[in-house]
C-alpha positions in Angstrom: 16.1 0.5 10.1 15.2 -2.4 7.9 11.8 -2.6 6.2 9.2 -4.8 7.8 8.0 -5.9 4.4 9.5 -7.0 1.1 8.8 -5.0 -2.0 6.7 -6.1 -5.0 8.5 -5.0 -8.1 7.3 -7.1 -11.0 4.5 -5.9 -13.2 2.9 -9.4 -13.1 2.7 -9.3 -9.3 0.9 -6.0 -9.4 -1.5 -7.2 -12.1 -2.3 -10.4 -10.2 -3.2 -8.4 -7.1 -5.5 -6.2 -9.1 -7.2 -9.1 -10.7 -7.5 -11.6 -7.9 -7.1 -9.6 -4.7 -9.8 -8.3 -2.5 -10.0 -4.5 -2.5 -10.9 -1.9 0.1 -11.5 1.7 -0.9 -10.8 4.7 1.2 -10.7 8.5 0.4 -6.9 8.5 0.0 -6.1 5.0 -1.2 -7.2 1.6 -2.4 -5.8 -1.5 -0.7 -5.6 -4.8 -2.7 -4.9 -7.9 -0.6 -4.2 -11.4 -1.5 -3.3 -14.2 1.0 0.1 -15.9 0.4 0.3 -18.6 3.1 3.8 -19.8 2.2 5.5 -16.5 2.4 7.4 -15.6 5.7 7.0 -11.9 5.1 4.5 -9.5 3.7 5.1 -8.4 0.1 3.9 -4.9 -0.6 3.8 -2.6 -3.6 2.9 1.1 -3.8 1.5 2.7 -6.9 1.0 6.5 -7.3 -0.5 7.5 -10.6 0.2 10.8 -12.4 -3.3 11.9 -11.5 -2.1 12.4 -8.0 0.3 15.1 -9.0 3.7 16.0 -10.4 6.8 13.9 -9.5 7.6 15.7 -6.3 4.0 15.2 -5.0 3.9 11.6 -6.1 7.2 10.8 -4.4 6.1 12.5 -1.2 2.9 10.4 -1.2 4.8 7.2 -1.9 7.3 7.9 0.9 4.4 8.6 3.4 2.6 5.4 2.4 5.9 3.4 2.8 6.4 4.9 6.2 2.9 4.0 7.3 3.3 0.5 6.0 6.6 0.2 7.9 4.7 1.0 11.2 1.6 -1.1 10.5 3.2 -4.3 9.1 5.6 -5.2 11.9 3.9 -8.4 13.0 2.3 -9.6 9.8 3.3 -12.4 7.3 1.8 -14.4 4.5 0.1 -11.7 2.5 0.6 -9.7 -0.7 -0.6 -6.1 -0.6 -0.9 -3.3 -3.2 -1.6 0.2 -2.1 -2.8 2.5 -4.9 -2.9 6.2 -4.0 -5.9 8.2 -5.0 -5.7 11.9 -6.0 -6.9 12.9 -2.5 -3.7 11.5 -1.1 -1.8 14.5 -2.5 -3.3 16.9 0.0 -3.6 14.4 2.9 -1.4 14.6 6.0 0.6 11.6 7.1 -1.8 10.9 9.9 -4.7 10.6 7.4 -2.8 8.2 5.1 -1.8 6.1 8.1 -5.4 6.1 9.4 -6.9 5.0 6.1 -4.2 2.3 5.7 -4.8 1.0 9.2 -8.6 0.9 8.6 -8.1 -1.0 5.3 -5.7 -3.5 6.9 -8.1 -4.2 9.8 -11.2 -4.4 7.5 -10.1 -7.6 5.9 
């Protein structure tokens, strides 16, 4: 199954989102959002810092957030998103991550 969003990969894109994007804070994540009217798809990046846990835990959190994004971004376009996992994400179940991400996306 193809992703419903394009990946942000360049450091400059991540930095621009942190500087200029609006931010929503939830117990398990931060969501930075920046409108990009000319883009036909959503561009999203995921950051999981070492404070979240060791490599296995960080990769699990990243995969869970990516799966939640896949579900929630099916009918969206023209935005850039950056999801930053907080340390509480390490112990959170998938449903909690998806719920926080859904709330953050709806809040803007």
